[in-house]
C-alpha positions, 0 to 999 in steps of 0.5 A: 745654265748660261745665265744662272748667277749672272748679274743682267742688267736689262733696261727699259724695264717697262718696254715690249722688249725688255718686260719679256727678257725680263721673265725670260731672264729670271727663268733662266736663273739670272740676277736681274736688275732693270731700270726704270724712268717714267713708267711702274714695273709691269713684271713685279717679282722680288728676284728683279732689283729695279733702279729708277734712272734717267739713262739720257744722263751719264749719272744714270748710265753709271748707276744702272751698269753699275755691279752688273756683268751683262747688259740688254741695250733694249730702253729707246724713244720709240713709235710708229709711222705717225710720229716718224712723219710728224717729229722725225728726231724724236727717234735720234737724238735720246737714243744718242745719249742713251746707247753712247752713254751706256756703252760707256758706262758699261766699260766703265763698270768692266761688263763682260758682255752687252746686247744691242737691239738695233734694227732693220731700219738700217738698210737700204731700200731693195726688193730683195731679203735684204742680208746683213752685209747689206746695211752700209750699201745706201742710205736707208729709206727716206723715212727711216733715215734719222733712226737708220743711221742713228742706229748704224752709228750705235753699232759701229760705237759697239765695234769701237768697245768691241776693238779697243777695250775686249767688250763683247757685243751682241748685235741683233736687227730684229724686224718690229716686235708684237705682242702682249705689252705692246703700243696700242695708241694712234700716235705710237703703235705700228702696224703689226709686223710678223715677229712675236715677242717670245721668239725674239726673247730666244733670238736676244738671250742665244746672240748674249750666249753664242754671238757676242763677237760684234756680228749683226744677226737679222731676226724675223719671222721668216713669212712676210705678211701683207698689211691685208693678210693682217688686217684680214686676220685681225677681224676674224680672230676677233670676230669680224670676218666680213667687216668693211675695210677702208684703206686711207691713203692720206694715212702717214705709212713707211718702207713698203715692203720689207723682207729680210734673209735669215740665213746667219740667224740660223746658222749661227743661233739655230734660230727658228721661229715658234710662234706663228702669226695668227698664234701669236695674234691669238695671243696678243689679242687676248692679253689685249682685252684682258688689259683695257686700261693698255 
């Protein structure tokens, strides 16, 4: 019953994480405010108050946060390996503006608690399942250098607002998330990881309730998936098993291997992923087939 009656701002309301967070919050009795920028709403419900704002501006952030007691930071300029290689600043400047100004707006609006969706790109490249306390032990992987340091800075800025002003902050570091409403075009899409959106949403709302103390928490599936395994499963689920697969090494790539330690998520959130990779892919493929325009 934690969210019953709370007014929760969800930024990036048309995105993968934001739109699913809105649905989960409505189911838990929250009053939901969502931000829109260029895209129309994807969750249409009379209980949602949509505010069309530009979160890259101070005025937009202040208008968004007004009257809210909780804020979910899920607005971001996101993309996959192609953009990371061809335009490495794409994830840096705008996201710094959005997150830093939104934090200040939340504080000025007397918001009680916020949830910042960070990322596992903050970590250095290590061969083992990386723990939360390793985030600042070295530079991020070269492909993620800009976005990794941007996320690290916002995490530290969250700590600043918590220490100086008492703002309660939940920080999650998820792997890439996939599911219905994801991006699937060649420029902005990313390879299918193992974290399904429903598990991410459960962890996000759980962290807001139980872990709003600035202690970052890894979120993932707990089951590593290789590119080959993902490709073969997609082919099987779409009736194309046995198709010849050609790997093109000239295409952009990112970090070759990343696994994360979920011990803290289990201990603090009781986190147990519910959706297997195969089941998540089945749901995503079904949605994709029903929504060819997206």
